[in-house]
N, C-alpha and C positions, 0 to 999 in steps of 0.2 A: 298569534302564531301566524307566519307567512304562508302563502299558499304552496311554496315550495316544501315548507316543512310538514304541511298536512299532507301533501304528495307522498312524501317519504314515509309519513306514518301509516299511510294505507300499505305500502309494501312491507312495512314491518308488522302489519296487523297480526300475522300468524306467528311471528318471530318468538320463540319461547312461551308460546301461549296455548296451554292445554285445555283451557276451558271449552266445553261443548256449548255452541253458540244455540242459544234457545229463544231468541228474541222475535216475538211475534210481530209481523210485518206483513202488509199487502200492497199490490199496486194495481191501479186502475188506468187503463190507456185509453187516450183519444186521439184524434187525427195528428196533432202536432204538439202534445203535452202528455204527461203522465201524472198521476197523483200518488205519491207515496204516503203511508200512514203506518204508525208503528205503536206498539205498546209501551208504557213508560218503563224505564229500567231504574231500579233502586239504586241510589247514589250517583246517578249520571248528572253531569254538569252540562255537557255539550252533547249534542247529535251531529255528526260530520256525515254528509251525503257526498257520493261519489258516482260517476258514471264510469263504468270500466275502471281505470286507474286515474281518472282525471278528477280532481276535488271541485265540488261545485259550490257548496255553502256550509257554513259551520253555524248552527241554531243553538239557542240555549235550552235549557231543559222544560220550559214551557209550551215548547212546540212538539207536537206529535204528528204533525203532517207537513207535506211540502209538495209543491207542483213545480215539476221541471218543464218548462216551455221551451218554444222554438227549436223543435224536434222535427226531423224528416218523417213524413207519413210513411205507414206501410214498411216500417224498418225495426229490427231487432236491437234491444238495448239491454244491457246488464246494470243494474244499480246496487249499491250497497249502502247501509246505514251502520255507523258505528256509534255506540253509546260510549262516552268517556268521561274521564274525571278531570278536574281541574288541572293535574299535572301531565294529562293527555295518555293516562293509562286507559286501555280498552277494557271496558266491563263486558260488553256484549255486542253482537253485530247480526244483521240480517242481509241476506243477498238474494236478489230479486230479478229474474229474466222475464222480458215483456216484449211485446211487438205492438208498436203503434198501428192505430187503425187508418182509415182512409175518408177523405171528403167525396171520393169519386161516387157519380151516379146521378140520377134524375132528380131535380127539384121543381115543384110546381106551386104557383100561385093562382087563385081563381078569383074573378071578378064577381062581386056579390051584388053589383049595382048595375043600372042601365046606361051608366057613364063609361063607354068603352071606346071612345074616339072613333065613332062611326063604324064600330064593329071590328076594329083592329086589335083590340086588347081585351078580348074576353077571358083569356087565359095567358100564362107565361110559363113555358116549360125549359129549363136550362139544364145542359149537361156539364159536369164538372170532371175534368181529367187533370190528374197530377202530371206535372213534368218537371224536368230540371234543365238548367243552363249554366255553363261555366261562369258566366258573367254576372248572373244574378240569382243563381241558386234554384231553390225549389219554388216553383209558381204554379198556377193553375190555367190551363186552358178552358176557356168559356164558350160554349156552343148554346145558341138560342134555337129552339125548334120553331119551324114555319109551320103554317095551317096544314101543309100537305105531308108533314111528317119528315121532310128533309130538314136539315140544319145548317145554320150559318155560324161561323165562328166569329164571335164579337171582341174576343180579348185572348191573347193580344191581336191587334191588327196586323202588324208586322213581326217579322223577325228581330230578334233583338241586335242583329248585325246587318240589317237590311239598310244600305245605303239611302233608299228612296224614303225611308221613314222621316217625317219632318217636313217633307216637300208638300206644296200645295197641289191638292188633287180635285179635279172637276168632279162636279157632283153627279154627273152621268158617265164617269169613267167605267170601266168594264174590269179593272184588275180586282182580286178578291178582297183587298182593303176596302175599294171604293164600293164594291156590292155589299159588303157588310155594313158600312157606314150608311148607305142609302136604305138598306133594310129596316134599320134601328130608326132613322130619321122618319121613315114612312110610317112607322108603328107609334113612335112617341111624339112626333111633333104636331102640334095642334095649330099652328100657324097656317094662313091662308096662303103662303107662299114657301117655295123650296130655296134652301141655301144655294148659293152659286159654286162654292168651292168650299174646301176645307183642309186642315193639316194636323197632324199629330204634334202636339206641343210637348208633352213629356208623360212618362209612365212612372208611377211608383208602385214597388211590389213588396210585401212583407208574406210572412208565412201564411196567414189566413185573410189577408185582404190585399187589395189590388186598385189603383185609381188610374184612369186613362183622361188627361187633359186634352181637349180638342179646341183648336180656333176655327171659328165658322164665318164665313163671309157671306152677307145677305144685305142685298139693297144698299151696297157701297159701304156698309158698317161691318166691323170685325167683333165677334163676340167669342167669349170662352165658355165651354161646358166641361164639367168633369162628371164622369161615370163612375161610381164606386161600388166595389164588390167586397162584401165581407162575410166570412164562413164562420158560423159560431154553433154552440149547443145550447138548447132552451127546452126546459121540460123533456129531457132525455131525447130529444129529436134534434137532428141535425137541420140548420137553417142556412139560407143564403139571403142576404140583405143586398138589394139592388136598387140604387138610386142615382137619377141623373139630375144635376143642378147646373144654373146658368147664371153669367154676370149680367146685372141690370135687367133691362126689360125681356131679355130672352127667356128669363126663368119662367115667365108667364106663357111662353109659348111651348113649355114641356109637360107632357102628360104625366100626371103623378098618381100614386095609388088613390083611388077613389073610395076604397072601403072605409066605412065610418069607424073611427077609434083606432085605426093601424098607422096613422103617420103618413108622410110623403112616400117613404121606402116601399118597394114591393118586397114582402118577406115571403120568400119560397121555403117549403119544407120538402126535405128529401123523401122520395117515394121508396117504400119499403118492398 
C-alpha cells in the first residue's frame, strides 16, 4: 500500500467504526526521539504508525515497539498506532500525546589522573543550549566553562550566514571566534609552539551531533583538525562525547582523555 493510501486510511480510521479503542500503548520521550510500545492485538497483521495525520511506517505483527527519531527537542507530538488486518481493516488503535525532553544543561568530565596538560585540563564543564536556524534546522550552541566561571562559545564559532566564516584568522586576533579558538588551543594543544593562523573549513550538523573542521597553519605547514560533539543517553544518563582529532602528525599534538579505559574522547555527564 502506498504512503498516500495509508494517509487516507488514517483519515478514515473512525469512519463507520463503532468499536471502543482499548489497545494498550505507552510512549517514552527523549530529547530527539520517542519510543512507542504497545500490546499485541489479536488477528492484527500490520501496525501502522502516524505522527498527527502523517504516516510514518507500517510494521508487521512481530513488532510491538518503534522508535521515532529526528524529532525537535522540547516539542509536543501526537502519535497513533493502528492495528490492521491484511485487507487494511482497523481492529484497534491507540493515541498518545507526549513532549520531547531536552539536552540543555551542564555536562562535566573529571580528570582522574595527574596528566592534565600542565594544569590546564583538570576538568571540563560544557553547557548545551538548543537553538534553531532556518538554514540548518535544530542545532546546539556549545559553551565551555573557564576556570573563573565565565564561559566561551566553542560551537558554532560563526553565525551560519557570517561572510567572515572560512577566512584565515590570525592566532592572536581579538574577534569572538578567534578568542574561542585560542582558548581551546591553549587548553588542548600540547605542542611547544602556537599556530600562526587558522580557518573554518566546514561544519556538519545533525540532530544529536555536530562536527567542526578547522585548518591550522603552523611552521609553514597546514593541518586539519575536526572537533566532534555527540549527545546520547547511556545508563539513563545524558552524555556528551567531545573529541578533537587531527591529520598526520598534528594528532600527536592534541590532548586526549587520559583516564584509563575511557578512550580518547572526553565523555561528559549532565549534572542533575
